[in-house]
C-alpha positions as CSV (number, residue, x, y, z in Angstrom):
1,M,-0.4,-3.6,16.3
2,H,1.8,-0.7,15.6
3,A,5.5,-1.6,15.2
4,R,6.7,1.1,17.5
5,Q,4.2,0.0,20.2
6,A,5.3,-3.6,19.8
7,G,8.9,-2.5,20.4
8,R,10.0,-4.2,17.2
9,A,12.7,-2.9,14.9
10,C,11.3,-2.1,11.5
11,A,14.1,-3.4,9.2
12,P,13.4,-3.4,5.5
13,E,12.7,-6.8,4.0
14,A,13.8,-6.2,0.4
15,A,16.2,-4.1,-1.7
16,S,13.4,-1.9,-3.0
17,E,12.3,-1.2,0.6
18,R,15.9,-0.4,1.5
19,A,16.1,2.1,-1.3
20,A,12.8,3.7,-0.2
21,L,14.1,3.8,3.4
22,E,17.3,5.5,2.3
23,A,15.4,8.1,0.3
24,L,13.1,8.7,3.3
25,I,16.1,9.2,5.6
26,R,17.8,11.5,3.1
27,E,14.5,13.5,2.9
28,Q,14.2,13.6,6.7
29,A,17.9,14.5,7.1
30,Q,17.5,17.5,4.8
31,S,14.8,19.0,7.1
32,L,16.8,18.2,10.2
33,E,19.9,19.6,8.6
34,L,18.4,23.1,8.5
35,S,18.1,23.2,12.3
36,A,21.6,23.6,13.7
37,A,20.9,21.4,16.7
38,R,18.1,19.1,17.7
39,N,16.7,19.3,21.2
40,R,17.5,16.1,23.0
41,D,13.8,15.8,24.0
42,D,12.8,15.7,20.3
43,V,14.9,12.6,19.5
44,P,12.3,10.0,20.7
45,S,9.5,11.6,18.7
46,D,11.8,11.9,15.6
47,I,12.7,8.2,15.8
48,G,9.0,7.4,16.3
49,A,8.0,9.4,13.2
50,I,10.6,7.6,11.1
51,A,9.5,4.3,12.5
52,D,5.9,5.2,11.6
53,Q,6.9,5.9,8.0
54,L,9.0,2.8,7.7
55,Y,6.2,0.7,9.1
56,E,3.9,2.1,6.4
57,L,6.5,1.3,3.7
58,N,6.7,-2.2,4.9
59,R,2.9,-2.5,5.0
60,V,2.6,-1.3,1.4
61,A,5.4,-3.7,0.2
62,R,3.7,-6.6,1.9
63,F,0.4,-5.7,0.3
64,R,2.0,-5.6,-3.1
65,R,3.7,-9.0,-2.6
66,E,0.3,-10.5,-1.5
67,L,-1.4,-9.2,-4.6
68,A,1.4,-10.3,-6.9
69,A,1.3,-13.8,-5.4
70,I,-2.3,-14.3,-6.6
71,G,-1.8,-12.5,-9.9
72,I,-3.8,-9.4,-9.3
73,P,-2.3,-6.8,-11.7
74,V,-0.8,-3.8,-10.0
75,L,0.7,-0.7,-11.6
76,E,4.2,-0.3,-10.3
77,N,5.0,3.1,-8.7
78,D,7.0,4.6,-5.8
79,S,3.9,5.7,-4.0
80,H,2.1,4.3,-1.0
81,I,-1.0,4.2,-3.3
82,I,-1.5,0.8,-4.9
83,P,-3.3,1.0,-8.3
84,V,-5.0,-2.3,-9.0
85,M,-5.6,-2.5,-12.7
86,V,-9.2,-3.6,-13.5
87,R,-9.3,-2.1,-17.1
88,D,-13.1,-2.1,-17.1
89,P,-15.1,0.8,-15.5
90,V,-18.2,-1.3,-14.9
91,K,-16.4,-4.1,-13.2
92,G,-14.3,-1.7,-11.2
93,K,-17.4,0.0,-9.9
94,M,-19.0,-3.4,-9.2
95,I,-16.0,-4.6,-7.3
96,S,-15.8,-1.4,-5.3
97,D,-19.5,-1.6,-4.4
98,W,-19.3,-5.3,-3.6
99,L,-16.3,-4.7,-1.2
100,L,-18.2,-2.0,0.6
101,D,-21.6,-3.8,0.8
102,N,-20.3,-7.2,1.7
103,Y,-16.9,-6.7,3.4
104,G,-17.1,-3.1,4.8
105,I,-14.0,-2.2,2.8
106,Y,-14.0,1.1,0.8
107,I,-11.8,1.0,-2.3
108,Q,-12.2,3.9,-4.7
109,P,-12.6,3.0,-8.4
110,I,-10.7,5.4,-10.7
111,N,-12.3,5.7,-14.2
112,Y,-12.2,7.9,-17.3
113,P,-11.7,10.8,-17.5
114,T,-9.4,10.7,-14.5
115,V,-7.4,7.9,-16.3
116,L,-7.4,6.8,-19.9
117,R,-10.0,4.3,-21.1
118,E,-8.9,0.7,-20.5
119,T,-6.6,1.8,-17.7
120,E,-9.4,1.9,-15.1
121,R,-8.2,0.8,-11.6
122,L,-9.0,0.5,-8.0
123,R,-7.1,2.8,-5.7
124,I,-5.8,1.0,-2.6
125,T,-4.2,3.1,0.1
126,P,-2.9,0.9,3.0
127,S,-1.8,2.7,6.1
128,P,-0.2,1.8,9.5
129,V,-3.7,1.3,11.0
130,H,-4.4,-1.6,8.6
131,T,-3.5,-4.9,10.3
132,D,-2.2,-8.1,8.7
133,A,-5.7,-9.5,9.0
134,D,-7.0,-6.5,7.0
135,I,-4.6,-7.2,4.2
136,V,-5.5,-10.9,4.2
137,K,-9.2,-10.1,4.1
138,L,-8.9,-7.7,1.2
139,V,-6.6,-9.9,-0.8
140,R,-9.0,-12.9,-0.4
141,A,-11.9,-10.7,-1.3
142,L,-10.2,-9.4,-4.4
143,S,-9.2,-12.9,-5.5
144,E,-12.8,-14.0,-5.3
145,L,-14.1,-11.0,-7.1
146,W,-11.4,-11.2,-9.8
147,F,-12.7,-14.8,-10.5
148,A,-16.3,-13.7,-10.4
149,C,-15.7,-10.9,-12.8
150,A,-13.6,-13.1,-15.1
151,L,-10.8,-10.6,-15.0
152,S,-7.3,-11.7,-16.2
153,R,-4.5,-12.3,-13.7
154,S,-0.9,-11.3,-14.3
155,A,1.6,-13.9,-15.3
156,A,3.6,-13.2,-12.1
157,A,1.2,-15.4,-10.1
158,A,2.9,-18.4,-8.6
């Protein structure tokens, strides 16, 4: 369910999320600053748009935490895109195909020449339409496939 529809506040859960939120607000404020006065009727939609973006940031942060908890290596970045480091083009394509064929999940593999050899990855792009159940489903599937492909896990796994 969408955070705004549920009537919940979308408070950041971690310092990195807070920094992302502050950057988002500054970015939004710059565009709002150019218009001398906002129409009172626009305020609910403005708040809704910011809530949507905050909800997406929270979704991405949660996804990253879930992957880190099971040791799936993720390239750190400030984007909503989560690069999962496979480091093998054949296994990356195999995982992508398996997810689509068996789970109905499309995850794009990124291979050479788009990225350097041995930096092959899966491109995960969570969005506000992805539910908690979707996250759990993909994390479990990746964990199983990581084991099946004998891929190494990061040391951060608990």
